[in-house]
C-alpha positions as CSV (number, residue, x, y, z in Angstrom):
1,M,5.1,14.9,7.9
2,Q,7.1,11.7,8.4
3,Q,9.1,10.5,5.4
4,Q,8.8,6.9,4.3
5,G,11.3,4.8,6.1
6,Q,12.0,7.5,8.7
7,S,11.7,6.2,12.3
8,G,9.4,7.8,14.8
9,Q,12.4,8.7,16.9
10,A,14.0,10.6,14.0
11,A,10.7,12.3,13.2
12,N,10.7,13.7,16.8
13,M,14.3,15.0,16.7
14,D,13.3,18.5,15.6
15,W,12.8,19.7,19.2
16,M,16.4,18.5,20.1
17,L,17.8,21.1,17.7
18,K,16.1,24.0,19.5
19,D,18.8,24.1,22.2
20,L,21.5,24.6,19.6
21,A,19.5,27.4,17.9
22,E,18.8,29.2,21.2
23,G,22.3,28.6,22.6
24,V,24.2,30.2,19.7
25,P,22.9,33.7,18.7
26,Q,22.7,34.3,14.9
27,T,21.8,30.7,14.1
28,R,19.4,30.8,11.1
29,Q,18.7,27.2,10.1
30,I,19.6,23.7,11.3
31,V,19.0,20.4,9.4
32,V,19.9,16.8,10.3
33,L,20.3,14.7,7.1
34,S,21.2,11.3,5.9
35,A,24.3,10.8,3.8
36,D,22.1,10.6,0.7
37,G,20.5,14.0,1.4
38,L,17.2,13.1,3.1
39,R,16.1,15.5,5.8
40,M,15.7,13.8,9.1
41,A,15.0,16.8,11.3
42,Q,15.0,20.6,11.1
43,H,14.7,23.8,13.0
44,G,14.3,27.4,11.9
45,A,13.2,26.9,8.3
46,D,10.3,25.7,6.2
47,T,10.3,22.1,4.9
48,D,11.2,23.1,1.3
49,S,14.2,25.1,2.4
50,A,15.4,22.4,4.7
51,D,15.0,19.8,1.9
52,R,17.1,21.9,-0.4
53,L,19.8,22.4,2.2
54,A,19.9,18.6,2.9
55,A,20.2,17.8,-0.8
56,A,23.1,20.3,-1.2
57,C,24.8,18.9,1.9
58,A,24.9,15.4,0.4
59,G,27.0,16.6,-2.4
60,L,29.3,18.6,-0.1
61,Q,29.9,15.7,2.2
62,S,30.7,13.5,-0.7
63,L,33.2,16.0,-2.1
64,A,34.8,16.5,1.3
65,G,35.2,12.8,1.6
66,A,36.9,12.6,-1.7
67,V,39.4,15.3,-0.7
68,A,39.9,13.6,2.7
69,A,40.8,10.4,0.8
70,E,43.8,12.2,-0.7
71,L,45.5,12.5,2.8
72,P,47.7,9.5,3.4
73,Q,46.6,8.9,7.0
74,S,42.9,9.6,6.3
75,E,40.1,7.0,6.2
76,G,38.3,9.2,3.7
77,R,35.6,10.4,6.1
78,M,34.5,14.0,6.4
79,R,34.3,15.4,10.0
80,L,33.6,19.1,9.5
81,V,33.2,21.5,6.6
82,V,33.0,25.3,7.3
83,I,32.2,27.7,4.5
84,E,32.3,31.4,4.9
85,M,30.2,33.4,2.4
86,D,28.8,36.8,2.0
87,G,26.3,37.2,4.9
88,G,27.2,34.2,7.0
89,F,28.6,30.8,7.6
90,F,27.7,27.2,6.7
91,Y,28.7,24.3,8.9
92,L,28.4,20.6,8.1
93,M,29.5,18.0,10.7
94,A,29.4,14.2,10.7
95,A,26.8,13.3,13.3
96,G,26.5,9.5,13.6
97,Q,26.6,6.7,11.2
98,G,25.3,7.9,7.9
99,A,24.0,11.2,9.4
100,F,25.1,14.9,9.3
101,L,24.3,18.1,11.1
102,A,24.1,21.2,9.0
103,V,23.8,24.8,10.2
104,L,23.4,28.1,8.4
105,A,24.3,31.2,10.5
106,D,24.5,34.9,10.1
107,E,27.9,36.6,9.7
108,G,27.8,37.8,13.4
109,V,27.9,34.2,14.8
110,D,30.6,33.2,17.2
111,A,32.3,30.5,15.1
112,G,34.1,28.9,18.1
113,L,30.9,28.7,20.1
114,M,29.0,27.2,17.1
115,G,31.6,24.5,16.6
116,Q,31.6,23.6,20.3
117,R,27.8,23.5,20.6
118,M,27.5,21.4,17.4
119,R,30.1,18.9,18.8
120,D,28.3,18.8,22.1
121,L,25.0,18.1,20.4
122,V,26.5,15.3,18.3
123,L,28.1,13.7,21.3
124,R,25.0,14.0,23.4
125,I,22.5,12.6,20.9
126,G,24.8,11.1,18.2
127,E,23.2,7.7,18.4
128,H,19.8,9.2,17.7
129,L,21.3,11.0,14.6
130,S,22.3,7.8,12.8
131,S,20.6,6.9,9.6
132,P,20.4,3.1,9.0
133,P,21.0,2.0,5.4
134,R,18.0,1.8,3.2
135,Q,16.9,-1.2,1.2
136,D,14.6,-0.5,-1.8
137,G,14.0,3.1,-0.4
138,V,13.0,1.9,3.1
139,A,15.2,2.2,6.1
140,A,16.5,-1.1,7.4
141,R,15.6,-1.7,11.1
């Protein structure tokens, strides 16, 4: 189901995430989200789970940006957050203007490979992962 204001191009991004999921064993869930926590694309999870992850990521990227602003040479932007927890890892990477790539992976994941493949994906399709600003709840075109 396409969300209001979501472009057809963004709605069809789900298939682009398949390569990352298949290329990194132990990948559990992938979500592309806007800075304000709206799911733009997903792989490996049901819609409700992807929406919950996207909403949580919005808060994390905001917190990471606040911490980055404390560094004298920083522009206050978050590039990558990695959280190790019982049972696995969480990755959140900036992926275009106003968009982020989030991945949940099992504890056996190759962390270096995951970071590299996420970076490659962002570089390859980063312009498609941008989320234009919304006006009155509708994406500006």
